N, C-alpha and C positions, 0 to 999 in steps of 0.2 A: 584648484582654489575653491573653497566653499564660500559662497556669497550668501549672506543672510537676507531674509525677506525684507527687512527694514532698508537694507542697502539698495535693493532693486526698486523699492517704492520711492526712495529719495531720488535716485537717478531718473526714474520714469517721470516723476512729477516735474523735475527740472527740464527734461527734454520737451515735454508737451507745453510747458510754459514758454520756452524759448522758440520752439519751432513746431508747427503743426504738420499733420500728415500730408495735407494738400501742397505744402511747400516742397515736399520731396518728390512726389509722383502725382501728376494730374490725371484724374480719371477721364476716360473717353467713352461716351455713351452713343448708342445708335440714334441717328437723327430722324428715324421713322421714314427715311426715303426707301420706298418699296421698289425693289428691282424686279422681283418676280411676283406678280399679283396672285392672290388666292384664286384658285380655280384653273389657272394656267398650268401647263406641264412643268413640274418641278423635279429636281434631283431628289430621289428617295434615299436619304441617308439611313443606314442601320443605326439604331439607337439602343444603348444599354442603360437601363435605369438600375442603378447600383445601390444596394442597401447592406449595411454591415450591422451584425447583431452580436452582442455578448450579454446573454441572460436578459433578453428583451422579448421573451415569448408572448407575454400578455399584450404588448403593443403590436407585434408583427401579426398576430392572429387577427387583429382588428383591421390592419391596413393592407396586407399583402394581396389577398384575393380581390379586394375591392379595387386596388390599383391595377391589377392585371385586367380586370373587366373594364375599367375606365379607359384603357388604352387599346381595346380590341379593334377600334376603328382604324388603327395604323398597323399594317401587316409586318413592318420591318423593325420589330422591337423585341428585346429580351429583358426580363426582370432578373437581375443577377443578385443573389443574396450570398454574402460571405458570413458563415458561422465562425466567429472569431473566438473559438474555444468556449462556447456556451456550455453551461452545466444544468440547464433548466429543461432539457428534453426537446430543444428546438429541432434537431435533426430527425428525431423519431416522429415528431408531429408533422414535419414537412413531407416525410416519406409516406405517412399514413393519410393525411388529409389533403395534400396538394399533389398527389400522384398524377392526376390527369394533366396538370400544367407542366410537370416534369417531362411527361411523355410527349406532349405536343410541342415542346421547345420554347414555350412562352416563359418558362421559369427555369433558371439554371442556378444550382446551389453548390457551393464549395464549402469545405470545412477545414480549418486548421486547428491543431492542438498546441501550437508553438507558444502563443503569448500567455503570460501569467497575469497581465493587466491590460487594460484597454488603452489604445493609442488612436486618436482621431486621424492623425496624419498617416501613420503606417497602414492602418486598416483600409483607408481609402486608396492608398497607393496600390495595395494588393488587389483589391477588387477592380480598380480601373485597369490594371494590367491584365487581369484575367478576362475582362470583357471583350466581346467580339465586335462591338459596335464601332462605327466610324465616329460616333459621338458618345461620350461617357458622361452621365449626369447623376450626381448623388441625390438620394432621397432617404432621409432618416427614417428609422423604424417606426416612429410615431407620427409620420406625415402621410397624408393622402395627396395624390397628385390631382384629383378631380378629373373629370372627363376631358379627353382630347389633348392631354399634356404632350404626348409624343408627337402628335400632329403639329402642335404649335412650335415645338422645338425644330421640327423639320422645316416649317415655314420660315422661322428665323434664320436657320442655317442657309437657306436659299438666298436670303438677303445679304448674308455675310459669310461666304464660303471659305474664308480663311481668317486666322487671327481673331477668333471670336470666343467670348465667354458667354455662357448662358446662365442667367441668375434670376431669382425671384424679383429682386428690386435693386435699386441703386445703393442702398445702405443696409437694409434688413435682409440678409441672405437666407436666414433660417435653414442653413445646411443644404440649400438647393443650388448647387454650383456645378456647371458642366463645361466641357471643352471638346474640341476635336481630339481624339485619342492620340493621333500622331503628334500634334502640337503639344499636348500635355506631357508626353514622354520626351520628345526630342528637343523642344524649345524651353519648356518650363522645368523639366527635370522632376516633375511630380510635386506632391506636397513636400515641404521641407521637413525631413525627419529629425532635424535639430529642434523642431517645435515639439515639445514633450507634453503628454497628458492633454488636458482640456484647454481649449481656447485659442482663437485667433488664427487657426490654420487656414480657414477659408479666406479671410481678408488678406492674409499674407500672400496666398496664391493669386488672388485677384489683383492685388497691387503690383505684384511682379509681372503679371500679364499686361497691365497698363504700361509698365516700364518697357515692354517689348512691342508696344504699339497695338495691343489687342483692343477690340471694341466690345463693351458690354451690351449684349442683346437681352433685355429684360422681358420676362413673360408675365410678371405681375401676380397679384394676390388671387386672381381667379383660379390659378392652378396650385394653390397652397391651402391646406387645412390640416390642423393637428388634432390628435385624439383629445377627448374631453379633459383628461387629467394631465395634459402636457406640462412638463417642468423644464425650465431653462437648462439646468445642469443636473444630470443623473450621474452621481459620482461614485456609486457603489463599486464599480470595477476599475477605477483609476488608482494608481499607486499613490499619488498625492491627491487627497480629497479636497484640498483647499483651492477651489476653482478660481477664486479672485486672485490668488497669488500666481497660479500657473498661467492664467490669462495675461497678467501683467508681465511675467517673465517672458512669455512668448512674443508679446508686443515689442519688447526690447530687442530680442533676436531679429525679428522682422524689420524693425526700424533701422538697425545698423546695416543690414544687408541692402535695404533700399537706398540708404544714404550713400553707400559705396558702389551702387549700381550692380549689385550681384542679383541678377534676376533669374538665373537658372540655379535650382537647388540641387543638392546631393551630388555635386561634381566630384568625381574621383572615388566614388564608393558605390557599392551595390545598394539598391533601394527597392522598396516594394516586394521584398523577398519573404516567402513563407513556404513551408511544406504544406501542401493542400491535397485533399482528395475530393473528387466530385461525388455528390450525393445523387444516386439514381432512384 
């Protein structure tokens, strides 16, 4: 059945007027109760900082090396980049200019030529599944982590060693969302690949985690900075370039799943699948 954009907007407006998001799932935030103080012996979690690119060479050239250097204080971290069928020379650039990080293991790069257009949910599922870390955390191509990000995530993980989400803030996620990999895969079922194109994939995942009793561990704006010409929606590689429509459509998909208590995504199907090669 083909549903027109006007029908989606009519239903969406009526839903939000009648029932708000908070009436479906109540968020749970960290209460700042420190279980393992800074400076004391902590569990050292391996952390994967994951970035997905499709024709984002201009951005990644500004952010990737700076982010690697900004996290050298923490030894158990990898920066994983998934080249999601870029055609702007990313793989050639990373082999030429980032070779020292590829060799020392701080940088891991995979490439897939499968996708014809960009998918926020699918690309993040693929990179999170490829990651070797105990914790997987997304960082968009036009984002800087600033210094000490991985160390801060490890500190937060020691306060909440299970059922935790790691996010920039309570409402403005900015594409900065992470989980324990095992819980991301086994409990949440990854990003919902029924959420197509641009918009709401992070909030859907976060609200499903609340439904399963997860606590948000927020690290704050100190560990977030965007490139100077950052844009909210870069739609060149999406099959549907009307981000306002796709975001509303995705909110409807998410809302109904939450309403019916469907907190694990992609049940009964393969997800996060792609043919990949590792760039050396």
